C-alpha positions in Angstrom: 0.1 0.1 0.1 1.4 3.5 -0.9 2.4 5.8 1.8 -0.6 7.4 3.7 -1.3 10.9 2.6 -3.1 13.5 4.7 -5.5 16.1 2.7 -6.9 18.4 5.3 -10.3 19.9 3.7 -10.2 23.9 3.7 -14.3 23.3 3.9 -13.3 23.4 7.6 -10.7 26.4 7.7 -11.4 29.3 9.9 -11.8 32.2 7.6 -11.4 35.0 10.2 -7.7 33.2 10.5 -6.9 32.5 7.2 -3.4 33.4 6.8 -2.7 31.8 10.2 -4.2 28.6 9.2 -2.7 28.2 6.1 1.0 28.6 7.3 0.4 26.2 9.9 -0.8 23.7 7.3 1.9 24.6 5.1 4.3 23.8 7.6 2.7 20.6 8.8 3.3 17.4 7.8 0.0 17.3 5.5 1.0 17.0 1.7 -2.3 17.5 0.1 -4.8 20.2 0.3 -8.5 18.9 -0.2 -10.7 21.9 -1.9 -14.1 20.9 -2.1 -16.0 22.7 -4.8 -20.0 22.8 -4.5 -22.7 24.2 -7.0 -25.8 24.1 -4.8 -27.6 21.6 -7.2 -25.7 18.1 -7.2 -25.2 18.9 -3.4 -27.1 21.3 -1.1 -24.3 23.8 -0.7 -22.2 26.1 -2.6 -18.6 26.9 -2.1 -15.4 27.5 -3.7 -14.5 28.9 -7.3 -11.3 28.9 -9.4 -9.7 32.2 -8.0 -10.0 31.0 -4.5 -7.6 27.7 -5.6 -5.0 29.9 -7.6 -4.6 32.2 -4.2 -4.1 29.0 -1.9 -1.9 27.5 -4.8 0.4 30.7 -4.1 0.0 30.3 -0.8 1.1 26.9 0.2 3.2 24.2 -1.2 1.0 21.2 -1.4 -0.9 19.0 -4.2 -4.1 20.8 -4.8 -6.6 18.0 -4.3 -9.7 19.2 -6.0 -13.1 17.1 -5.4 -15.7 18.7 -7.7 -19.4 18.1 -6.5 -21.3 19.8 -9.4 -23.7 18.5 -12.2 -21.5 19.4 -15.0 -18.3 17.8 -14.1 -17.0 18.1 -17.9 -16.9 22.0 -17.8 -16.1 22.4 -14.2 -12.9 20.0 -14.5 -11.6 21.9 -17.4 -11.7 25.3 -15.4 -10.1 23.9 -12.1 -7.3 21.9 -14.2 -6.5 25.7 -15.9 -6.4 27.1 -12.5 -3.9 24.7 -11.3 -5.4 21.6 -9.9 -3.2 18.9 -9.3 -5.9 16.1 -8.7 -9.3 16.4 -10.1 -12.1 14.0 -8.4 -15.8 13.9 -10.1 -18.7 12.1 -8.9 -19.9 8.8 -10.7 -23.5 9.8 -10.1 -22.9 13.1 -11.8 -22.2 11.2 -15.4 -24.6 9.5 -17.5 -22.9 5.9 -17.1 -19.3 4.2 -16.7 -18.2 4.8 -20.3 -19.0 8.5 -19.5 -16.8 8.5 -16.5 -13.9 6.9 -18.2 -14.0 9.6 -21.1 -13.7 12.1 -18.3 -11.0 10.4 -16.3 -8.9 10.1 -19.9 -9.8 14.1 -20.5 -8.7 15.4 -17.0 -5.5 13.2 -17.8 -5.2 14.9 -21.4 -4.9 18.1 -19.2 -2.0 16.9 -17.2 -4.0 16.3 -14.0 -4.7 13.2 -11.9 -8.2 12.0 -12.5 -10.3 10.8 -9.7 -13.5 9.0 -9.1 -15.9 9.6 -6.1 -18.9 7.9 -4.9 -21.8 8.7 -2.3 -22.3 6.6 0.5 -25.2 4.5 -1.2 -23.4 4.2 -4.3 -21.4 0.5 -5.4 -18.3 0.7 -6.6 -18.7 -2.5 -8.5 -19.1 -0.5 -12.0 -15.4 0.8 -11.5 -13.9 -2.3 -10.6 -13.0 -3.4 -14.3 -11.9 0.1 -15.0 -9.5 1.3 -12.3 -6.5 1.6 -14.0 -8.0 4.5 -15.9 -8.2 6.2 -12.4 -5.5 7.9 -10.5 -8.0 7.6 -7.2 -11.1 6.6 -6.2 -12.7 8.7 -3.3 -15.4 6.8 -1.0 -17.6 9.4 0.6 -18.1 8.4 4.2 -21.0 10.8 4.8 -23.2 12.4 2.7 -21.7 15.3 0.5 -22.4 18.7 1.3 -21.5 19.7 4.5 -18.9 19.1 7.2 -19.0 18.0 10.5 -21.1 14.6 9.8 -20.5 11.2 11.6 -18.5 8.6 9.9 -20.7 5.8 8.1 -18.6 2.7 9.1 -20.0 0.6 6.5 -18.8 2.5 3.6 -15.6 0.8 4.4 -16.7 -2.5 2.7 -16.0 -0.7 -0.4 -12.8 0.4 0.4 -11.9 -3.3 1.2 -13.2 -4.4 -2.3 -11.3 -1.8 -4.0 -7.9 -2.6 -2.1 -8.2 -6.2 -2.8 -8.6 -5.2 -6.6 -5.9 -3.0 -6.7 -3.9 -5.1 -5.1 -4.8 -8.0 -7.3 -4.0 -5.9 -10.4 -0.9 -4.3 -9.0 -2.4 -0.6 -9.6 -1.4 2.3 -8.8 -4.8 3.8 -7.8 -5.1 5.7 -4.3 -7.8 5.0 -2.3 -9.1 8.2 -0.5 -12.0 8.4 2.2 -13.9 12.0 3.2 -16.4 12.4 6.1 -16.2 12.1 9.5 -12.5 11.3 9.7 -11.0 11.8 13.5 -8.2 9.8 15.1 -10.4 6.7 15.6 -12.3 6.3 12.2 -8.8 7.1 10.7 -7.5 3.9 11.9 -10.7 2.0 10.9 -10.0 3.5 7.3 -6.5 2.8 7.1 -7.0 -0.9 8.3 -9.3 -1.3 5.8 -7.2 0.0 3.1 -7.4 3.6 2.6 -4.1 5.3 1.5 -5.7 9.1 1.6 -7.5 10.6 4.4 -9.3 13.8 3.9 -10.2 15.6 7.5 -11.5 18.8 7.8 -13.3 19.6 11.3 -10.8 17.3 13.0 -7.5 19.2 11.5 -8.9 22.9 11.9 -10.5 22.8 14.9 -7.7 21.3 17.1 -4.1 21.9 16.5 -3.2 21.7 12.8 0.4 19.8 13.1 -0.6 17.9 15.8 -3.6 16.3 14.4 -1.8 16.0 10.9 0.6 13.8 12.9 -2.2 12.0 14.7 -3.9 11.0 11.6 -0.2 9.7 9.9 0.5 7.8 12.8 -2.4 5.4 12.1 -0.2 3.6 9.4 2.4 2.7 11.9 
């Protein structure tokens, strides 16, 4: 399994202390920044545009992990690729079928960006299993997407186990990311199931940033 990566979600950033928290984040052992893009239609929340991503990219030296929760992922992926995203993850539920999913993954990769596919808690990963080589990342939502601070849904870990088994069997480099309700305890469960990329929002930004990141990293040891 790959080295564990922590991707703090700026959805939980304290925007009254933006500069201070970005500095703390940049100096921590977190390597990725998770950037949630919501359109108010696909999920019931409205968040960030590409200009904010450009600003954060200048402020920190981190991988920009952009999760687009939108109805029109094809157009939005292109916008954020141009804005400097390093990873763009869209939802399987937002495209017509698995063929459209694969085509969008290829388009994202052609733009020089890693391609990820996300599934909501009630969506199976079975349709993705034969196509994992087309994906750099699969993101398992362990809460319903839209808002931070929700409780972890442990039954979503079965999808992680299914993915990990297929990835190992085929010798693929596809990462497994999980997002929703991640803290010191749920992170241990997720890593044990096969996750190698942890998204954490409230747990990181509402506690000491560096200390929280290190506690999450310790789950792999």
